Every structure is written in structure tokens, then in C-alpha cells.
N, C-alpha and C positions, 0 to 999 in steps of 0.2 A: 280086210278092210271094212274099218268102221265108216258108217254114214256120215256125211258132213254133220247134221244135227246133232249126232252125238257128240261128236268132237268139238262142236260150239260150246253145247252144255257143258261137257268138262273142263274148258279152258276159262269159261264164267265164273264156276265154281272157284277152281284156284285162285282166281282174281277177286272174289268175294272174301276169301279166306283172307287173303292178303291182306284187305282195304279194312277186314276188322283187325286184325294184328296193326296196323301201322293208326287205326284211331287209338285204340287202346294206349298204344305207347307216347301219343302227343297226347294223350290226356293224360300221363305221365311225367313226362317233363313239361306242360303246363303247370299242373302243380307244383313242380319243385323249384320253377323259376318264380313263382309266384311267392311263395315262401323266402326266397333269396331276395327280392326285390322289396316283402316286408320287414327284413330283419336289416337290409342298408338302410331303408329309411326309418326305423326307430332308432339305428346308432347314427344316424345323424340328426333326429332331431334330438337324442342325448346331447349330442355333442354342441349343438347350438344354446341348447339351455344352459350346460356348463359356463360357455364361453359368454353368454348374458350374465349369469351371476357374477364372473369376474371382471366383466365391465362396469357392473352395478358397485363392486368393491371397491376397484379403481377410482371410480370418482366420487364414491364416497370418501376414501382416505385422502382424495385430492382437495376436497373440500374442507376437511378436518383441517389439515395443514394450512389450506389458505387462511381460515379461520385462525389460527395460532398466529401465522404470520401476524396478521391485522394486529392480533392484542400487542406481540414484541414490540413492535414500531409504537404503539401506543404507549407502552411502557418506558421505550427510550426516551419519547419525547417526553412524559411528563417527570421522569428524572432529570431530563435536561433542563426544563423551565424550572422544577423546584430550586435544581444549583445555582442557577440564574439568580434566582428570587433570594436565595440566602447570600452570594454576592452582594445583590444588592444591598440588601439589610445590612450587609457589615460594610459597607461604602459609606451609607449614613449614620450608621452609629459613630464611622471615624470621624464624619465631617461634623459631628455634631459634637463628637470630642473637641475636635480641633477649633473650633467656634468658641466655645467655653473657656480653652485655653486662651485666645487671642482676645475674648471679654474682658476673662481676670487681668491678663497683661495690662489692657485699656483702663481698666480701673485704678492697677498700681502706677500707671504711667500718670493720669488723672490726679492722683493722692501728691505725686511729686512735683509735676510742672503747675502752674498756676491758669487760671482758663483762659486769659487773653494770650497768653502764649501757644494754648492748646489749639484756640482757635484759629490763631496766625497759622500754627501747623496744618491744619484740617483746608485751610485755606489755601496753603502753597502746594498740598497733596492732590487738590481738587485742581489747580492750576496746570499741574505738571501732568497729571491723568488727561484734561483736555488736550494739552498741547501731545501728547502720546497719541490720542486719538488723531488728532489731525494728520500728524505724520505718516502714521498708520495708514488712514483715508488717500493721503497724497501717494503711498508708497505704492496702494493697491489700483491706484487711478495711473501711475504711471507703469504697473507690471500688464495691465489690463491694455494700454496702448504700445506697450511692446510687442505682447502677444499679438497684436492685430498684423505685425507685419514677419510674423512666423507661420508656417505651415503646420498644423498638428493636424490629429486624427483621433476619432473618438471612439471609443467601443460600443457598439448596439447592437441591444436583443435580436435575436434572429425570428423573423415574423415568418412561420410559418407552422408545419404540424408539430414538431418538434419542439418549438421554442419555448421561452419559458418569460411569464413577465414578471419574477420575482426579480426583488432590489439586487444587485450585485453588490459583494466585500471586494474593493479593489486591494490583492496583494501582488504587490510588483517585486519580483525577483531579482534581486542585483548582487554584484560583487560583495558588497557588505551585507546582507541579509536580508530579509523582508522588509520591503514597506508598506505600511499601510496607508491608501490613497483613497480620498482627497487629501486626509489628513498631513500625510508626508510622517508618519511616526517611524521611524525604523526599531526591529525586533533582530539583533544581531547575532552571529552565528554562536556565540557562547549561550544565548539564551535559547539559541532551537535547540543546542545539542543537551538540554537538558530533560530527565523523564518525559515520557510521551505523555500523553492522556491529559486527564483536566487540568493538571497543574501547571501545563505549561503554559510561558505567555503569551503564544500563537493563540491556543484553543479558549485560554480566558478571555483574549479581545476578542473574538469572534463571539462567545454568549454574551459581553459586555454589548456589541453591536447590536445584536440581535434583541435583547432586553431595551438598549436603546431606542430602537424603531417601533418595539412591540407597544411602549409608553407613548408614542407621538404619532402611530397610525392606528387607523380602525378595524382593518380586513387584516385578521391573524392569517389568513391566506397567502399574502404577501412578504412571508418570512424573508429576510435577507439570506443568501449563498456566498461563498468562498468564490470569489474569480481569481485564478494564479495566473498573472501575465509575468511570462517566464523569459526575460533579457538571454540572450546567448550566454554573457558572462553569471547569469544566475541559475544556472543547472544544478550547483551543489544547492544552493538554498533553497532550490525548487522539490529536491528528495529528501532535505530534511523538516520542510513545510507537510511533504504529505507525512510523514514520519509523525508529527507534532499535531496532524490534524485526524490521526489513527480511527476518532470515534465518530467522524463525520462520513468514513465511506464513501457511497457514490453522491453525497450532496457538495458536489465542488464541481466546478469546470476549469478550464485552463487554455490559454492563448500563448503560442508563442510568437514573440517581439522581436526584432532585431535591436542591437543597442543603441544605433542613431536614429531609431524613428520616436520620432516626439508623438505624446500624447494627451491630450484635454482631458482631465478629470472636471466633476461639480466642484462645486463650494464647498472647501471644508465646513465643518461642523465645529463650532471652538468649544461648546459644552461636552461633544461626545470626543473631544480632543482629550480634553481635562479628565474626562473618565477613563480614557486606555491609557493615558501615563499612570494615574494612580493604579490601572488594574496591572500593569507590568510592574511596576515596582513592589505589590500586596504579591504578585508572582514570584518574582525575584527572591523577596524574604522565604515565602516558601519553600522554592528550590532551596537556599542556602541552608534553611531549616532541615529540610530533608537529607541533604548532605548530610549534616552535622549528626543527626539523629542516626543515621545507617553508611557511616563511613566505609563499610565493607562491600556495600551495591553503589553508591553513587560517591565519586571523587570528586576533587576540588573545594574551593569555597565558592564557588557561584552556580551550584548545583548541575555543572557538567557532567554526564554520566560516565561510570568506568565499567567497564563489561565484569561480568562475573568470573573469577580464574576459573580454569578447568585444569587436567591432566596433563596438557602440552605446555610446551613454552609461548605458543603461539593461541591467541583466543579463537575456538571453531563453534561458540556458539552464540546465539542474540536471544536477549529477553524477549517476552511475546509482545508479539504488535511491531515488533524492530524492524524496519529497515524493506521486506518482502512485502508489507499490505496481504492482499487475497491472492496475489498469484495470476493476476488478471492484466493490471495495468502496471506497467513499467515506471518506474523511479528513475532520477535523474541524480548525476553526481559527473565530476570528473575522470572519476576512473582511474588515478593513478595507478602506479603498482607500489602495494604495500613496501613500506620500508625495510632497509637490512639495520643486522644488528652493529651495535658499534664497537666502540674497540676498549669496553671495559674488561676490566682482569675477572674472566669468566673460566673457570675451571671445565674440564672437560666432560660433555656430555656423558653419561650412565644411561643404559636400557636395561630394564630391570623386564621381568617374566612377562608382565601385561604391557611392554611396550610404552610404558609412561617416563616421557622425558623431564628430566629436572635439572636445571640449572641453577650455581650459587655464585656468586658476585662477592668478592673479599670488601669487605668493610660498606656493602650496600648494595643498591640494585645495578649497580654497574652503569656504564657509558651506553646508552640504545639510543638510538632515534627511529623516529617511525617517519612514515611517508605523509604527504600532504595531502593526498585526496579519498582514504579510504574511510568509509562512511560506517564500518562495523565496529569498530574498535580498535585496540593496537593490537600487531601482528610480530610477533616477536623473530628475528631470523633463526631459523632452526638450527640446527650442529651442522658441522661440516658431512659433505656426501650426500647431504639431502637435497632433492633436487636431480634435473636432467644436467649430466656434465655437461660441457662442450658448447650448449644451447644459449642463444642469446638471452637477455632479459625480455619478456614477452613473447616468447619464440611460438606460444600455440596461435596467438592474435596479430602477428605479424603484418598478414594481409588489410586488417579492419581497423588498426589503431590512426583514426583520420579524424580531426576535427573533435569535439564535444563527444562525450561518450554519455550514453541512456542506459543504465545499469537495469537488468532482468534478470529474477532468481529463473535456473533450470533445476526440475525436480528430476533427480536422481535415486534409484533404491540401490543399495549395495549391502551384497550379499558376499559370503566365503567363498564364491567361487564365480560369480558374475556382477556387474554395473548395468543396470537397466535405465535407461534416458525415458522419463514418462512424459509425454506433452500435458500441459496444462489442459484447464477445461477452455472451450472454443479454441483451440488450438487443431491443426489438422494434422496426418498423420499418426503413426501405431507406435507404440511403444519399441525401441532400439535395445537388445541385449548386447551386450559386446561379453564374451567369456573372458575369466580370467586365466593368467598359468601359475605358474607357480609364483611368480613376482608381480605387480601391477607395473611397471617398467617394462614388463616386455610385449603389455597391451597397450599402452598410453596412447603411442601413435593411432591405433584403431579408435581408440574412446575420444580423444582429441578430435580426430576428422568426424566421428558423430555428431559431435556437440557443435562443430562448424556447420555441418548439413542441415541438424536441428536449427542454428540461428538462421540461416539463410532462408528458411519458411517464414520469418517473421516481418520480409520485406523491411522496406527503408525507415532507419531510425527518425531522424530530421537532418536537414539539409545541412551537408559538409560535415553529420556526425556520423556514426555507429553504434551497433549495440554492443555492449559490454556484461559479458553472462557472467551471475553468478552460479555454483552448484551448490543446492541447498538439498543436501544429501542425508536421505531417511535411512540410517543405519536398523539392519536386521539384525535379529540373533545371530551369534556367531562372525559376525561383520565389522567386528571394532576394530580388529587387528588391520583389515583391509580397508576400511576410511583411513585410517592414521599413515597408511602407506601410500593411497591414494592423495592425500594432502602435503605429504613430505614432498612428492613425483613432483606434484604441479606448485609447487613452490617456486615462484619467479617466473612462470608462465603466463601471466596476466590474465587466469582466472581463479577468482577467489574460492575456496570450499570452505563451507560451513554446515554444521550438522542441524538437521530441521528439528525444531522443538514444539513440541503441543502449547 
């Protein structure tokens, strides 16, 4: 038997040994934890520095792009001003030339007539001009008195954060074309159908108006902007006007107005009216000269465009800047179905290895007619067997064809084995992929359903109207045959198919 003290000493010795071992192990663990924390902190610091460098790089790139954007806008504005100045100089030279011709004619007349008869003619002319002025004044007074009994409306600027104080140029879209108000000058559909850009009569008139007010106002920041007033019967003219104003991009506005709503415009400018008439005449002459110089690109005698030929019987391409704009803003037309082939003496269609269709006619082009509402050029009826047999005209949009149509592009990527519907910038949703089998017809119902679901995301078009989609197809390498097959399958469905060209 050990005494109690000896047992206690042995126990204390064992506990001290255990305590020493525990302290050593705690020191080792603490050193390892400190090293791990230090390494993690270094990684976090390095990652933060890398992210700060990336943020600085992105900010620098954003500043560079923003500065370039301002330079490009200034360059476009300067080019537009130079063009307007050149046109003004041309008009001045024409006026001087006409004045010299009139002066020479008067000199020749004075040599033939006696001085007394010449004075009598001038007195008679002065008297007639005075009578015309008096009659015109009375007519204007009668019109003013008549307008007092009619209820009319005026379009006033919006007074708010996003309003503008710039002078509007009223462009009233009616069934006959576009009317420049308050001068009442009509630009017809034939004139709007000419090549778009700076040579179009509407675009030339807008430059003339801007130059006119620049000469008579002091503030350069108050330059006028186009305001399209769209009547229900002028939807087609609205689409053509937007195409003609392609280089104005976002510098315009529009307002939808019913046909029976009277509008009160400011008093017209007689001097501006004369300049606009000369501008339209000069633009038409240029269009005709352009059509004669390049008959393969522009057809007709009035500058009306003709689409460039492609390798199929109906046109699938558009010229640059034609019809669709930037894809974010809808353009408008009446959206009627393309015309069908006539009864011309046409031979049977032959399909070669590249699936190009060639049609010939005995003694000319045959008798063919086009639809009244197409806005992308002539579409000739494809050969027999094209389309979905047994389905009615416009079957793809049968539930939507009510009232006027607003045309809006739908971007589609065509590959050899699939069709992909891509939302435009600002639209919600994700790309929709439709897999293709051996033929497009086998998957066409699924594709049309996807297109209609895509249209539903656009919301309401206009009161009493509907959206009319047009497929703007980006053909990938290897998808050419699928694109032609898609064209032929959707022929007569109500959905037009166009090949996207840069």
C-alpha cells in the first residue's frame, strides 16, 4: 500500500506531462492557423487589386468610347451643314440665272414694244396684282372666320423633364403621301419610293427647312426636328417617310391621330413654301438622273427604286438602310400579302444543284402582278408546289389580321440544322431554337408558333391594328438551302422572309 502523498505526487507528475504535451500541440496548431490566415489574406488582397485594375480599365475604355461618340456626332452634324450650304448655294445660282434670263427677256420685249405700251402693261400688271392681293386677303379673312366655328386641336410641346423646346417640322402622313405643314406641300408616294438618303425629296426638304430657320433665328440650339403626324390612312406613308429619313435616326418624333380630328397649324411661310417647291423639283430631277445613270439599280422614270435581282424568282434582299432601320423602332405599312403570279406564258421551273430557280417567259417578262401593300420590292409567285398546300392565305397570322398593320422585323439565324429567333435590343426573353428535320415543312408549325409567341411580347401595336412580323434572316454558312426552303414554305403565310445584308 502506497501512502497517500506518494500517490498524489505520481498523479501530479502525470498531469504535468500531459499539460506540457498539450501546450506544445497548441503552439503548433496556432502557427499553422496563422500561416493559413496570412495566405488567405494575401490572396484576397491580390484579387482586390486585380479587380481594381479591371475596373480602371473598363472606366478608361468607357471614357474613350464616349469621347469618340461625340466626335462622330459632330462630324455628322458638320457634314449635314456643309451639304445644306451647298444646296443653298446651288439654289442661289439658279435664282440668279433665272433672273438674268428674265432680264434679257424684258430687254428684248422693250426693244419691240414702245415705251407707252410698256408703261400701260406695267400699270395693268400692278392693278391685277393689287386685285389678287385684295382677293387673297378677303379669302384669308373668310377662312379665319370659318375656322372660328370649327373645333380644332393643336399639337403643343411637352412641358416636362423629357420635353423639348425645339421647333417641330410637321409632316402629316395621309393616304396620298406626306404633307409638309403648314405650307401644305404634298410629297407623293412615287417621290417617297425613290432611293433613300440625302437625295430623297423628303430628306432634302427637311434640310431646306433647317437651313431656312437657321438663317432667321439666332439660337443654333433651337434647330427644328421632324414631327410625323400619322393619320390612320397614312400608315404606309409613315413607313416610307421613316425610310426616307434614314440618316436622321433618333432626331424625330411621331404622333398617332385619327382621320376626322382637325388640327390647327401655325401660319405658313410663303418664302419657305417657294424654296420647298424648288427643292422637291430639284430632288426629282436628281432622282430621274440617277435612275437613268444606273438603270440596273433604280427603275422607272421618276426615280422609283427597283430591287436588285437575286438568284430566286422573288426578291429576298434589301438595300442598305432600307425598310427595317435599326430593329428597335417599328415601321408601318398596310401589310397586305404579296401579289401572286400572273397568267403569263411561263415555262416550267427548273431547280439546279444550287436550288436557284430560273423562270423565263415567251416574248418578255410575262404577265405578273404584285400586291398593293408590299414595301420591300416585288415578290413574284414561286413555282408550283411552293407553300403549304391546303392552307388559306395568311394562315400564319390568321388570328392577328385586324385593322392596319405595323411592320416590325424579327431577327432569325438560319443554320443547316436549326432556326434561332433572337430578341432585338431592349426586348425581353431568350433566343428560341427550333430544330429542323429533313425538311423545313416538318418543323414549320413549331417555328410559326414560336414567332407568334415572340410577337405576343411586343404588346399592343396601335388601337385597332396589329403587328405584322417580317423575318430578317441571317444566313450562316451551310444554311443557304434551308433559307430558300424557309422562303418557299412561308410563301402566302402572311410572314415575309428577307435575307439580312450588312
